[in-house]
N, C-alpha and C positions, 0 to 999 in steps of 0.2 A: 450508404452501404458500409456495413462493418466487415471485419475480416471473414467471418463465417458466411455472410451473404455473398461475398466475393468468391469464396471457394465453391459454394454451391452453384453460382452462376457460371463458373468456368470449369466445372468438373469434367465435361465432355472434352474440352480442349486439353485439359491436363492428361486425360487418358490417351488422347492422340499423341501427346509428347512422350508418354511412357512407351507406347508402341514404337515410335520412331527411335527412341533410345535403345529399346530391346532388340532392334533390328541390326545394330552394330555388333559384329562378331569380335568383341574385345577380349580375345582369349590370351591371357597373359603368359601362359606357360609355353606357347608355341611361337617360335621366332618368326614364322611366316605370317603371323598376324600382328606383327609389331606396328605396322602402319594403321591397322584398324584400332588398336589400343590407343594410339596417338590421336586418331580421329575421335574416339570416344572422349578423350580428355578435352579436346577442343570443343566438342559438343556441350560438355558439362560447363566449361568456362563461358560459352555463349549463353547458356541458360542463366548462369549467375549474373552475367552482365545485363541481361534483359530483365532480371528480377527487380533491379533498383540500384540505388547509389552505393553499390558494394565495390570495394577495391579488389580486383580479381587478378590473379597471377597464375600462369602455368610455369611450374618449376621443373626443369630437367634434372634427372638423377642419373645414376649409373645404369638404371633400368628404365622403367616406364615413368612418365611424368606424374607429378603431384599437382593437383589443382587446389589453390588456396584462395580464400576470399575473406573479407572481414568488413564489419560495420560497427564502429565504436562510438556511435552518436547518442549513447544513453549514460551520461556521467552519473556516477553514484549507484548505478544498477549493476547486477551481477553480469559476469561474462561467461559464456559457455562456448566450448569448442565442439562443433558438430562433426562427427566422423562418419565416413562411408567409403565404399569402394565401387569403382566403375568397371573393374575387370570381372571376367566370368571364367567358369570352368570349361574345358572342352566338352562338346556335346556327345561324344562317343558313348555307346554305340549308336550310330545314326539310324540303323535299320529298326531300332525300337521306338523311334519317335513317330507319333501319329501324324504330325505335321512338321515341316522343316523348322529346325530350332531357332533360326534367325529370320523366320517369317512369322511374326507374332500373330496368333490366331485366337479369336474370342469364341469360346464355346460355353453358352450359358453365361454365368457370372464369373467365369474363369478365363484368364488370359495366359496362353501357353507360349513360352519362349525360354531359351536358355538365358539365365541371369535375371529374369524378370522379378523373381522373389529375392534372389541373392545376387546383387543388392540394388538393382536399378530402380524399381518402383519405390522402395523405401528411401533411397538416396534422393530421388527427384522430389519426393514429398516435401523434404525439408526446404528445398529451393522454392517450391511453389508456395509454401507458407510464408516465406520471406517476401515473395512477390505480392502476395495478398495483403500483407501488412503495409508494405510501401504504397500499394495502390489505394488502400482504404483509409490509412491513417498517416501516411507519409513518413513513418518511422517504425522501428521495431520496439517491443516493450523491454528489451534488454540488449546488451552487447553480444554480438554473435560472430564467431569465427567458423569458417568451414574448412575442413581438410578432407579431400577426397583423393584416395590413392588408386593406382592401377596395378598393384602387385599383391593384394591380399590373398588371392588364390594360389600364390606361390610362396607364401610365408612372409611377405613384406620385407624383402632383403634390403631395400633402400631406405626404409622408413626410420629405422633407429638412428642412422647417421643424420638424416634430415632433422629429426626431433632434437638431437644433441646440438646441431649447428644452429637451429632456429628456435632455441628454447624460449627466449624472451618474446619472440613474435607469436609463439603458440600458447603462451601462458594464459590460463583462464581459471575460473573457480573449479570447474570440473568438465568432463567430456560427456556428451550425449551421443551414443552410437545409434545410427540408423541401421546398422548391420545387426542381424540377429533374427529371432523368430519367437512368436508365442508358442507355448507348449501345445495347446489344443485350440481348435476353432470355436468351441462352445463356452470357453471360460477365459477371461483376461488373465495374463500372467506377465511377470517381469523376471528376466534372467538376473541372477545375482552371483553366478559363478561360472567359470569356464575351465576346461581342462587344458593343460599345456600340450606341446607336441615335440616329439623327437623323431627324426626320420633317418633311414639307412637303406642303402641298396647293396646287394652283393651279386657277384657273378662267379660261376664255377666253370672252370675250363678243363677239358679233358684232352682228347686227341687233337691234333693240329687241324683236322678237317672232319666233316661228317663222314662216317664210315658205314659200310654195308653191315646191317645187324646180323645177317646170317654168317658172313665170313669172319666178322670180328667179335660177335657177341660171345662173351665168356673170356675174352682176351684183354679187354681194356675196360676201365671204369666208365660208367655212363653219367655225364654231368647232371642230367635230370634226376637220376636216382639219388645222387649226392645232394642236390638241392632239396629234394623231398625229405631226405633224412635230416638235414639241417633244420628245415622248417618244423618237422615233427619233434625235434628236440627242444623247441621253445616253450612248450606247455606240457603239463602233466595231464593225466586222464580226468582231472577235476577242473580243468580250465585255468589253473594257476600258472603264471609265468615262471619258468624254471631258470631264468638267467640269474646267476649269482649276484646278490645285492640289489636286485630290482626293487624290492620292497623296503630296503633299509631305512629310508627317510620318510616313509609313509606313516602318518598318524592314523590310529584307529578311529572309527566313527564313534562319537559320543552318543549317549542314550537320547539326548535331546535331538541330535541330528537324525538319528534313526527314526525317532518318533515323528519328526517333521515330514520325513519321506513317507512313512506309513500312513499318515493322515491325508495324503494327497489322493484325489479321486482317480486312481490309476486302474484301468481295466486291462489286465494282462492278456486276457483272451482276445479282446478287441485289438490290442497292439499287435499280437501275433498274426491275427487275420489281416491287419493292415499291411504288415511287412511281408506276409506270405511265408512265415516260418512255422513249422509244426510244433516246436517246443522252445521254451527259453533255454539259453545256454550261457555259461560263463563261470567265473570263479565261485566255487562252492562257499556257502555260508552267507551270501549276500543276495538281496533282492535285485530284480532287474534294474530298477531306478538307482539303487545304491551302486551297482556296478557301472552304470552309464554316467553317473554324475560325480561319484565320490571315490571311485577306485581306479587305479591305473590299469591300462590294457595294452596289449601288443597284438597288432593285426597285420597279416600278410595281405597287401593290397594288390599284388600281381605276381604271377609266376609264369615264366614262358621259356621256350626253347624247343628245338627240333621242328619237325614238320607239323604244320597246323592247317594245311589246305584240305580240299575235298579228297576223299579216297585215302589210300594207304601209300606211305613211302617208308620203307623199312630201313631206317637209319639209326645209328647211334650218334646223337648230336654232339658237336664239338664243344658246345657251351650251353649254359642255362643261367637264367637271371631271376631275381626276385626283388620286390620293393616291400619295405616294412615301415610302418609308423607305430609309434607308441603315444597314447594319450596319458598325460601325466597329471598328478594332483599336487597341491601345495607342498613345498619343501623339496620336491624332486627337481634336480638340475638336468636339463636336456643333454648337456655335454657329458655329464657323468653317466647318464643312461646309455648314450651312444657308445661310450667307452666300454661299459660293462657288456653290452650286446655284442660289440666287436670281439671282445675277449672270449665270449661264449662261442661265437661262430668259429673262431680260430681254434679253440680247444676241441670242438666237435667236428673239425674238418675231416671228411672221409679220406682214406688213402686213394691214391691214383688220380687226384684232381688238384688243381690250383685254385685258391680262393682269393678274390679281389673284393675289397669292401670300399664303397664310396659313400661319403656323408654329404648330402645336400646342404646348402647354406641355411635353409630356413629351419627355425626351431622357435619355441616359445615356452615360457613358464605358465603355470596355472594362475588364475586370478579369482579373487573373491571381493565382492563389494560389501563394505560395512553396512549392516542392516539399518543402522541409525542415520545413514547419509541423508542430508536434506534434499538432495536431488531425487533420491529414491522415494522419499516420503511425498514429494510433490507429484512424482509420476503415479504413485499409488492413488493419490487423491483424484487426479485427472481420470484414470481408468475407472475408478469407483463411480465417479459421476457419469462417465460416458456409458458404461455397461450396466450400472445398477448392481454390480456384484463386487465383492472383495477380490482384488487380483491376487493370484497365487504367486508366491516367491519360489522360483524353480532354478535348477541347475541346467547347465548345457554340457553335453558330452563333448561337443566340438571345441574348436580353438579360435579365438580372436586375438592374434598376436599383439595387436596394438595396445590392448588394455594393460598388460603387465609392463609394456614399454613406457607408456605414459606415466604409470605409477612410479616406476623406477627412476626415470630421468626428470620428471616434472612434478612428482608428488601429487598427481591429479588422478582422482578416481573416475571410473567410467560407468555411467548409468545407461543401460540398454533400454531403448524405446522404439521397438520395431513392431511392425504389424503384419509381417508374413506369419505363416504357421508352419510348424515343424513337419507337417505331412505334405508339403507342397513340392516334394521330389527335387529339392535342390541337389545339384551335382549328379542328378540321374536323368534319364530320358523323360520327356514330357513334364518338365518343370513348369509350374504355373503359379499365378498370384490371383487371389480372390479380389475382384474389382470392388466389392463393398468394403473390403479392408483398406483399399486406397482412400476411399472417402472418409472412413473412420479415422485413418491415420492423419489425414490432412487436418481434420477438426481437432484431434487430440494434440498434435504438435502445436497448433495455434493456442490451445488452452494451456499447454505446459509452459510455453514461453510467457504467456500472460501471468500465469501463477508464479513463475520464477521471478518475473519482473516486479512482483509485489514484495519479494523478500529483500528488503533493504536494511 
């Protein structure tokens, strides 16, 4: 029995393990789930131990644990570091889920659960491929290290320190990320760029307590009005960010870059129908894909304050709050962007209120994979053979913080090799993973390791 026969024979058992894994509510951002995140780390470590003769370690950090494992029994062969994360986003709003987010449910060929696409099924795929190789051949075709973290969804605050402290232990020829997604379900693709991330939160304080809006309306400033004015000041009518210096370090798109995007089979009408938006919107002068992949953006992720219950409560709230994130492109420094955004808010602070700005710890720079990278070429060959189509090279509007961190500290590039799809509602209600993609991913990872093991 070869590795592919083993994977085929055990595909139902592997799916059951995915279901068990996805039932653990490993929500990294919420302290009340700290025990569940730790349970997920132990579960991953147990899976690695069961896979074969791997050296497995759960490493405590200042936050959630890192699970590390390695097998270095292929002297003279390349070494890859497999990256993934076992933490998930909160499932809110719960009322929009068709089934409970941590009770994985199969409907047709789709498995619905929070975190099943991002990143539990893809992560587990890599472990099961290792298990298949050990069971069928007694060894792996190359040297493999695994690094699975529990803080990706909160910006990986513990990971940079861990990478610096464990540099020699982590060193490899390059990283293969199980985190990510293909662009579309009907055509294979490989991600070659990600945007960076800068985050900021602000609060606006007015009166010392909520006030009757009839008695006090017209006498004091309303923090919600002030917050709305601040938010409205961040963009012009054409969708361009108005923060001074926001675009200073942004390089314009070259003709070849614009042509590469234009040649992609992107159906804007179908995209708008998928996301439920009547029209495209964003910075003028760029296409939707150019704005999503190659231009920086500023988005308000949350705005709240005052009464939000049923019915009416006529108050002037004492405070209002907002959360903002910026997606960045190469050469933009997250710290610099946060400073510029803070100065903008302070300069536009309305009278009668007090402004407090808080900067979360997590941030990340943008990342681009060299198109001539040997790991990328190997991945292209595997997908071409698997799907009978040339894989597209695409960008990602989101952020995978670890890519730039690996490059900066270890000079290691990251090749994305993920089998989720961008339409699987990650971070949203009713997240799902296509079960056929699980089987395709298992076979593809096995082929990729075999292909890389031939590069001596």
